[in-house]
C-alpha positions as CSV (number, residue, x, y, z in Angstrom):
1,M,-187.8,-2.0,174.0
2,R,-190.1,0.5,172.3
3,Y,-189.3,0.9,168.6
4,F,-191.5,3.9,168.1
5,E,-194.2,6.1,169.7
6,T,-197.6,6.6,168.1
7,V,-199.2,10.0,167.8
8,F,-202.9,10.3,166.8
9,L,-204.1,13.1,164.5
10,D,-207.5,14.6,165.3
11,E,-209.2,12.5,162.6
12,V,-208.1,9.3,164.5
13,V,-209.4,10.7,167.8
14,R,-212.8,11.5,166.2
15,F,-212.8,7.9,164.8
16,F,-212.0,6.5,168.2
17,D,-214.9,8.5,169.7
18,R,-217.4,6.5,167.5
19,L,-216.1,3.1,168.5
20,D,-217.3,0.6,171.1
21,Q,-215.1,0.8,174.2
22,R,-214.0,-2.9,173.9
23,L,-213.0,-2.5,170.3
24,L,-211.1,0.7,171.1
25,S,-209.3,-1.1,174.0
26,K,-208.2,-3.9,171.6
27,I,-207.0,-1.3,169.0
28,L,-204.9,0.5,171.6
29,Y,-203.6,-2.8,173.0
30,N,-202.5,-3.8,169.5
31,I,-200.8,-0.5,168.8
32,E,-198.8,-0.7,172.1
33,L,-197.9,-4.3,171.2
34,A,-196.7,-3.2,167.7
35,E,-194.6,-0.4,169.3
36,H,-192.7,-3.0,171.3
37,T,-192.6,-5.9,168.9
38,Y,-192.8,-4.4,165.4
39,D,-195.0,-7.4,164.5
40,S,-196.0,-7.2,160.8
41,R,-199.4,-8.8,161.7
42,L,-200.2,-5.7,163.6
43,F,-198.3,-3.0,161.7
44,K,-197.5,-3.3,158.0
45,K,-196.4,-1.2,155.1
46,I,-199.0,-0.8,152.4
47,G,-197.1,1.4,150.0
48,S,-196.4,5.0,149.2
49,D,-194.7,5.3,152.7
50,I,-198.1,4.6,154.3
51,W,-198.4,1.9,156.9
52,E,-201.4,0.4,158.6
53,F,-202.2,-0.7,162.1
54,R,-204.3,-3.8,161.9
55,T,-206.9,-5.0,164.5
56,R,-209.5,-7.7,164.2
57,Y,-212.1,-8.0,167.0
58,S,-215.4,-9.9,166.9
59,G,-215.3,-10.2,163.2
60,I,-214.6,-6.5,162.7
61,Q,-211.4,-5.4,160.9
62,V,-210.2,-1.9,161.8
63,R,-207.3,-0.2,160.1
64,L,-205.5,3.0,161.1
65,L,-203.3,4.4,158.4
66,A,-200.0,6.0,159.4
67,F,-196.6,7.3,158.4
68,W,-193.2,7.6,160.0
69,D,-191.7,10.8,161.4
70,K,-188.0,10.2,162.0
71,R,-186.7,13.8,162.1
72,D,-185.9,13.6,165.8
73,N,-182.9,11.4,166.4
74,D,-184.0,10.6,170.0
75,K,-187.6,9.7,169.3
76,T,-189.1,7.9,166.3
77,M,-192.8,8.6,165.9
78,V,-195.5,7.0,163.8
79,I,-198.3,9.4,163.0
80,A,-201.7,7.8,162.7
81,T,-203.7,9.8,160.2
82,S,-207.1,8.2,160.0
83,G,-209.1,5.1,160.8
84,F,-211.8,3.0,159.2
85,I,-213.7,-0.3,159.4
86,K,-212.3,-2.5,156.6
87,K,-215.2,-4.2,154.6
88,N,-213.3,-5.6,151.6
89,K,-210.0,-7.3,150.9
90,K,-208.4,-4.2,149.5
91,I,-207.9,-0.9,151.3
92,P,-210.0,1.8,149.6
93,I,-207.8,4.1,147.5
94,G,-209.6,7.1,148.9
95,E,-208.4,6.2,152.4
96,I,-204.8,5.9,151.1
97,K,-205.1,9.3,149.3
98,K,-206.5,10.8,152.5
99,A,-203.5,9.5,154.5
100,I,-201.0,10.8,151.9
101,G,-202.7,14.2,152.0
102,L,-202.6,14.3,155.8
103,K,-199.0,13.3,155.7
104,E,-198.2,16.2,153.4
105,M,-200.1,18.7,155.5
106,Y,-198.3,17.4,158.6
107,F,-194.8,17.9,157.2
108,N,-195.7,21.3,155.5
109,R,-197.1,22.5,158.8
110,I,-193.7,22.1,160.6
């Protein structure tokens, strides 16, 4: 069973373009796994209605920030807004603010 479908905003696509192919494959694998298992080790709420996809590969921690779009009763979507390499324990506040801004733009656009 698939709990949600993930949609990538342009910023995520540009982030993916800069990654090593093996790392990108691991990220996409983890996202697909999260869609089917809703595993909190892979997909977790971090506050302010922002969630994170979590991937660790060869000592690199990658985070994709995202939010839910549940307006369609037939299809629940998670919109991935941006990605970054996590270097500290805490997620940079600037990344969270960026995700919130992209969420607002997304819903205002529709």
